[in-house]
N, C-alpha and C positions, 0 to 999 in steps of 0.2 A: 298535777293530781294532786287535791289537799283532803286531809280528814278534820272535821268538826265534832268536837263533843256534843254528845246529845244535849245537855245541859244550856250549849250556847244557841244551839236551834231551837230549842223552847223560849228561851229568851226571844230571840230573833221574831219568833212568830209571834207571842205576845205583844209585843213593841208593833207589829204592825197591825194587830188588830185594834190595837187602844186608839190608834190614831187614824182610823179609816175615815171618819167624818171630819177631820182637818185637809184644808188643802194641800198640806204637807205630805199628808199620809195617803190621800187621793193622789198626788202624784207619784208617790213610791209605789204604791199600788197598782200604776200605771205601766210601770216599766215591763219590758218585754221579760216574758219568762225564759227566755233562753238564758239570761244572765244566769240563772242559777241550775244548776245540775246535779240531781242525785246519785250517787255513784257507791253502791255498798254500803248503804245507811247514812251516806256522807254527804254533804252540800260543797261545791266549789263554784267558782266565780270563774266564767269562761273569759280569757282573755282575746286578743286581738289575734289574727293570724299570721303565723310564722311564714318565714322567707322560705320558699317550695326550698326543698333540698336539691342537690347534684345527684346526675344520673350514676348510680353504682357500677363497679368493676364489671366486666364481663364476666360470666361465668364460663366452668370449665366444659369441655364438650362431653357431651353423655356415652355411656355405652353405646358402642355399635349395636345396631337391632340384626337379627336373625335372618341370614338371607330366605328371599321369596320363594314363592312356589314358582319352579318352572313354569313356563309359558306353553301353550300346545304351538302344535306345528302350524304354519299358515297354508293356505291351499295352495294346490300342485299349478305351478306357473303351465303355460302353452309350451308346446316344442318349440325349439328355435330352428332356423332355418340352417343348414350346413353350405357353408359358403366355401368352397376351394376353388382358386385360382390354379387354374393348369397353365403352368408355363413351356411347356414341351409343344413343340410343333407337329401337325398331326401328320400320321407315315400316310405316305401314299404309295400304295402296291407297284412293285417293279418286278416282273418278270420275264422270260423270255423262252419259246421254244424254237429249237431247230430239228427237223425231221427227215427222214430218207425213206423212200418206198423200201428198196431194195440194196444194201450195200455189197453185198456178197464180196466181201472183203477179208482174203485170203493169206494176208500175210503175217509173218509171226513175230516180226519186231517193227516197231515204227507207230506212225500216226495214224488213226482210223478216220477222224471225224473232227469238225473244230467249228463253233460258236462264238462270235462274238456280242460281248453284252457291255452295255453301258452301265456302271456301276455309280449311284448316287451322292454315296457316303462313304467316308474311311471308317467311321466307326460301326460298320455295319458289319453281319456275316452273309458269306452266299452258300445256298443252298443248292449243290448239283444233284441231277439224275442222270443216268444212262441206263436206257431198257432197250434191250436187242438180243438177237438170238447168238450165242457163241457155242462154241465145239471145239474139243481137243483131241487128238488121236494121237498114238506113237506105238513103236514096238516094243520099248520097256519104260520104266518109270520117266515120266516128265511133268513139267508143271509150267505154266502159264500164266502171266499177271496183265490185268487189265487195268489202268489207272487214270487220274485226271492231271492236268497240266494248268497251270494260271500263269498266262504271259510265259510260258516254256518252262515254269519250275512248277515241280511237285508242292503241294499245300505243306506248309509247316505251322498252321496256326489251328488246331496244334500238331495234326498228323498228317501222314498222307492218306488220300481216299481211292482205295482199291478193292479189287477183287480177284481170287484165283481161282483156277480148275487145275486139280491135280489127279494125273491118272495114274495108277500103280502097274496093271499089269491090261497093255495094251493088244493089240493086233499084232501077229505075226509078219504084218505088212503094213504099210501105210496106206493102202486102199483094201482094206478088209473090210467087214460088214459092220465092226464097231465103228459107226460113226454116229454118235449121238447129237444131235443140234437141239439146244434150249434156251427158251427166253429168260434171261437173267438180268439181274441190275447192280450198278454202281452208283452208289450213292453217299451222300457226306454233306458235311458243314465245313468251310472254311473261313477263318478270320484272319485279320491283319493284312487286307488286299486294298491297296489306296483307292480313291474315287477316281473315275474316267472310264476309257475303252479296256477291256479284260477278253485277252483271247482264252478263250476255255476248250481245251481239248481231250478228247479218249485215245488214249496209245495201250497198246499191247509189247508185252515185252516177255523177258524170263523172270523164274523167281530164283533167288541164291541158292545155291548148291544142289541145284536140279538142273538136269539138260532141257532145253526146247523141247517141244513137240510140232505137231502141224495144227496153227490155229484157224479160225475162222470165224469171222462176226458178220453179223448181218445177214443171213442166209434167208434168201426168199420169204421174207418179212420186213415189218415197218421197224426200223429203229428212229430212238430219239434222243435229244438231250433237252433237258429240262433245267432253267437256271432261274433262281429265287433270290433276291436280295432280303434280307432278315432284320428288324432293329435289334441289338444287343441290349 
């Protein structure tokens, strides 16, 4: 940028106007006007374009912007299918019934009836049921016990399966009129029995610390043992 005094400007203008008719004056007047540039009341000669400058250094990062407005919830998707693969094998029912029309078994100690069952799995339980007529009579206090055995042993998983009848005041004689027969049941679950053939029997015996009386099982009626294998 340059500043030219006002007097010098006037002088240049007079010289240009006085020689307008000469070839030199005409030639000077024909110069492109972009040679002269008026800047804040002054005239500067415009030189050739300079060499392009290099790129400046990158600026520093600006201040982080404020968080935007949270977006809206999207549309609810379709309900997926529940895919659950079962690895357990299907359970096949396994049960058996043994029945007798009239046992009329009058023993006081021993095995009454037996039913053989085929157990399919070792990790299952056996449900057993005896249903039939039971009777007890005696002159004084007495007690009889009906119970199940599995291959000759009482259930130990978890406890024996049993039922008792206790009579406190009996008849003066064994053949007195106090002679009541009632249909009763002995029932329970037994675990810990291996797979295979199982001999299941109903027995009659004495109660601990009490004398035995006159027992009767299955009088004049149907008696049955029902056995069922159940999953644990």
